[in-house]
C-alpha atoms as one frame of an Amber mdcrd trajectory, in Angstrom:
protein
   4.143 -22.584   2.729   6.689 -19.694   2.555   7.709 -17.607  -0.555  10.926
 -17.710  -2.596  13.638 -15.612  -0.674  16.913 -16.836  -1.730  19.295 -18.485
  -4.420  18.942 -21.669  -2.656  15.226 -21.507  -2.632  15.251 -21.319  -6.445
  17.994 -23.933  -6.772  15.742 -26.108  -4.486  12.581 -25.545  -6.861  15.072
 -26.184 -10.041  16.032 -29.601  -9.134  12.233 -30.348  -8.091  11.125 -28.917
 -11.415  13.838 -30.914 -13.365  13.174 -34.216 -11.500   9.349 -34.003 -13.148
  10.495 -32.315 -16.462  12.989 -35.057 -17.299  10.550 -37.975 -16.619   7.747
 -36.324 -18.712   6.864 -38.128 -22.106   6.172 -34.943 -23.613   9.006 -32.697
 -22.760  11.405 -34.999 -21.119  13.374 -36.137 -24.491  14.219 -32.188 -25.050
  16.428 -32.405 -21.920  17.926 -36.120 -22.120  18.019 -36.407 -26.010  17.804
 -33.259 -27.920  19.797 -30.711 -25.328  21.401 -33.808 -23.279  21.687 -31.627
 -20.303  24.255 -32.530 -17.646  22.089 -31.529 -14.409  25.097 -30.858 -12.247
  26.189 -28.245 -14.890  22.775 -26.895 -15.652  21.022 -26.135 -12.277  23.497
 -23.690 -11.228  22.858 -21.753 -14.701  19.280 -22.122 -14.797  19.479 -20.853
 -11.024  21.486 -17.945 -12.377  18.740 -17.111 -14.960  15.961 -17.135 -12.320
  17.943 -15.594  -9.528  18.053 -12.733 -12.369  14.322 -12.559 -12.920  13.367
 -12.930  -9.507  16.156 -10.689  -7.673  17.846  -8.859 -10.595  21.094 -10.324
  -9.391  23.235 -10.414 -12.692  25.079 -13.688 -13.660  23.491 -15.104 -16.172
  25.164 -14.395 -19.562  23.803 -16.834 -22.094  21.235 -15.899 -24.628  18.018
 -17.954 -24.114  16.094 -17.437 -27.183  18.944 -18.818 -29.102  19.314 -21.763
 -27.225  16.003 -22.524 -27.774  15.937 -21.733 -31.325  18.971 -24.130 -31.742
  16.798 -26.866 -29.933  13.895 -26.412 -31.941  16.111 -26.852 -35.353  16.974
 -30.274 -33.824  13.183 -31.092 -32.828  10.445 -28.681 -33.299   9.434 -27.199
 -30.195   5.489 -26.841 -30.192   2.640 -25.298 -28.377   2.289 -28.599 -26.402
   5.755 -28.651 -25.190   5.441 -25.052 -23.898   1.961 -25.892 -21.909   3.697
 -29.282 -20.472   6.480 -27.211 -19.475   4.463 -24.424 -18.322   2.115 -26.906
 -16.500   5.113 -28.831 -14.674   6.653 -25.561 -13.636   3.718 -23.847 -12.156
   2.702 -27.215 -10.360   6.340 -27.305  -8.613   6.228 -23.519  -7.724   2.696
 -24.360  -6.041   3.496 -27.013  -4.212   6.581 -25.862  -2.733   5.873 -22.318
  -2.410   3.433 -19.337  -1.770   3.870 -15.677  -1.903   4.717 -12.381  -3.894
   8.052 -14.089  -5.692   6.274 -17.387  -6.140   3.801 -15.415  -8.156   6.227
 -13.391  -9.981   8.253 -16.610 -11.350   4.908 -17.923 -12.349   4.181 -14.548
 -14.170   7.663 -14.677 -15.525   7.396 -18.182 -16.617   4.069 -17.693 -18.569
   6.221 -14.655 -20.277   9.072 -16.408 -21.533   7.006 -19.006 -22.729   4.819
 -16.978 -24.599   7.566 -14.809 -26.239   9.464 -18.175 -27.126   6.303 -19.668
 -28.965   5.897 -16.239 -30.871   9.581 -16.294 -32.076   9.906 -19.703 -32.784
   7.392 -19.841 -35.402
């Protein structure tokens, strides 16, 4: 396996992750019924977010925390939701990539999930 080195790698990873996340019984409703995301629109935006996290490319303009606060007002995002999200995310990374950036994206995902849990209390 190789490391995450391009935007295309991140986009591939996001598509693979969202296939699992949308079908997951614990968190799928957040994407399909609460946020009602359109994957064709969401994948480029979330790819921008992770590209910024990994490669310091500044393309993401939204307020991630506010988006999740708004979602949590509609349906409370609880610890099990973060744990499930993180497990699916890490598994998707591990099944497709290995290396410095693969480790970094998992570390950043853990940091983001931890901060969100603290701020959404």
